[in-house]
C-alpha positions as CSV (number, residue, x, y, z in Angstrom):
1,M,23.6,2.9,3.0
2,N,21.5,1.8,0.1
3,N,19.2,4.6,-1.2
4,D,16.1,2.4,-1.1
5,V,16.8,1.4,2.5
6,E,17.3,5.1,3.4
7,R,14.0,6.1,1.8
8,I,12.1,3.3,3.6
9,N,13.7,4.2,6.9
10,A,12.7,7.9,6.4
11,T,9.1,6.7,5.8
12,L,9.2,4.6,8.9
13,R,10.3,7.7,10.9
14,E,7.6,9.8,9.4
15,Q,5.0,7.1,10.5
16,R,6.4,7.1,14.0
17,L,8.1,3.8,13.6
18,G,11.6,5.2,14.1
19,W,12.5,2.4,16.4
20,I,12.2,0.0,13.5
21,A,14.4,2.2,11.4
22,D,16.9,2.4,14.2
23,E,17.2,-1.4,14.3
24,I,17.6,-1.6,10.6
25,E,20.4,1.1,10.7
26,M,22.2,-0.5,13.6
27,T,22.1,-4.0,12.1
28,I,23.5,-2.6,8.8
29,A,26.1,-0.6,10.6
30,R,27.5,-3.7,12.4
31,G,28.4,-5.2,9.0
32,K,29.3,-8.9,8.7
33,P,32.3,-10.9,9.9
34,I,34.4,-12.7,7.3
35,T,37.4,-14.9,7.7
36,K,40.4,-14.1,5.5
37,D,43.0,-16.6,4.6
38,S,46.5,-15.6,5.7
39,P,49.9,-16.5,4.3
40,R,51.1,-20.0,5.1
41,G,51.7,-20.7,8.7
42,K,49.8,-17.7,10.1
43,P,46.4,-17.9,11.7
44,K,43.3,-16.8,9.7
45,E,42.1,-13.3,10.2
46,T,38.6,-12.4,11.0
47,M,37.4,-8.9,10.1
48,V,34.1,-7.0,9.8
49,V,33.1,-5.7,6.4
50,P,30.2,-3.6,5.2
51,L,27.1,-5.3,3.9
52,S,26.4,-5.2,0.2
53,P,23.4,-3.3,-1.0
54,E,21.6,-6.6,-1.5
55,E,22.4,-7.7,2.0
56,E,21.1,-4.3,3.3
57,E,17.8,-5.0,1.6
58,E,17.7,-8.4,3.1
59,V,18.1,-6.8,6.6
60,L,15.4,-4.3,5.8
61,I,12.9,-7.0,4.7
62,R,13.7,-9.3,7.6
63,V,13.2,-6.6,10.2
64,L,10.0,-5.4,8.6
65,R,8.7,-8.9,8.4
66,N,9.6,-9.7,12.0
67,Y,7.8,-6.6,13.4
68,L,4.9,-6.1,11.0
69,V,4.0,-9.5,9.6
70,E,5.1,-12.2,12.1
71,V,4.1,-10.5,15.3
72,E,0.4,-11.6,14.9
73,D,1.4,-15.2,14.4
74,I,3.7,-15.1,17.4
75,W,0.8,-13.6,19.5
76,R,-1.6,-16.2,18.4
77,S,0.8,-19.0,19.1
78,A,1.5,-17.6,22.6
79,E,-2.3,-17.3,23.2
80,A,-2.8,-21.0,22.2
81,T,0.1,-22.2,24.3
82,F,-0.9,-20.3,27.3
83,A,-4.6,-21.4,27.1
84,E,-3.5,-25.0,26.7
85,E,-1.1,-24.9,29.7
86,V,-3.9,-23.3,31.9
87,S,-6.5,-25.8,30.9
88,E,-4.1,-28.8,31.5
89,H,-4.0,-27.7,35.1
90,G,-7.7,-27.7,35.5
91,N,-8.1,-24.0,35.5
92,A,-11.0,-22.1,33.8
93,P,-10.3,-21.0,30.2
94,I,-8.7,-17.6,29.9
95,A,-7.6,-15.3,27.1
96,L,-4.6,-13.0,26.9
97,S,-5.3,-9.3,26.3
98,I,-3.7,-5.9,26.5
99,T,-5.4,-3.2,28.5
100,E,-5.1,0.5,28.5
101,A,-3.0,1.8,31.4
102,A,-5.7,4.2,32.6
103,S,-8.6,1.7,32.5
104,D,-9.5,-1.9,32.4
105,R,-10.6,-1.7,28.8
106,S,-9.1,-4.4,26.6
107,V,-7.3,-3.2,23.5
108,P,-7.6,-5.4,20.4
109,L,-4.2,-6.0,18.9
110,F,-5.3,-7.9,15.8
111,D,-8.6,-8.2,14.0
112,V,-10.0,-8.8,10.6
113,E,-9.0,-5.3,9.5
114,T,-5.3,-6.0,10.2
115,E,-5.2,-9.3,8.4
116,M,-5.4,-8.1,4.8
117,P,-2.8,-5.3,5.1
118,R,-0.5,-7.8,6.8
119,R,-0.9,-10.3,4.0
120,K,-0.4,-7.6,1.4
121,L,2.8,-6.4,3.2
122,D,4.1,-10.0,3.3
123,E,3.5,-10.3,-0.5
124,L,5.2,-7.0,-1.2
125,L,8.2,-8.1,0.9
126,R,8.2,-11.4,-1.0
127,Q,8.3,-9.5,-4.3
128,A,11.1,-7.2,-3.1
129,W,13.3,-10.0,-1.8
130,P,16.7,-9.7,-3.5
131,G,16.9,-13.4,-4.3
132,G,13.5,-13.3,-5.9
133,P,10.1,-14.3,-4.6
134,E,10.7,-18.0,-4.9
135,D,13.8,-17.7,-2.6
136,Y,11.9,-15.6,0.0
137,P,10.1,-18.2,2.1
138,R,13.1,-20.6,2.3
139,R,15.7,-17.9,3.2
140,V,13.5,-16.1,5.7
141,I,12.4,-19.3,7.4
142,E,15.9,-20.7,7.5
143,Q,17.2,-17.5,9.1
144,R,14.5,-17.6,11.8
145,R,15.7,-21.1,12.8
146,D,19.3,-20.0,13.2
């Protein structure tokens, strides 16, 4: 595995985010399927090959972005959709929240303090993207649609 990916995975584990590091490692370990041309008359062969160091970095950046950048956008979208659906049926407005298991106290997931670090991380991921920052939004967004 790419040394940079290994170092970031080690940092994720130190920060109690080992589950993210596990996903990165498992995705990289799966490799990628390729189709190889065979001699005339024989069917094409499909095989799995290891990812290149650049492809490993792309996996790392996509996973980090999915869990640490996009999750707030997904939450906000779910909140808005749920509120809209509830109000369309004549129900009183409600809000989604997470509560602590031992109490009824609501736990804020996202606030003003999380916005700036999230934007900074997204910018760092953009700068680290193997295809260059100008390729980052297009490639990441296209991948999410697949």
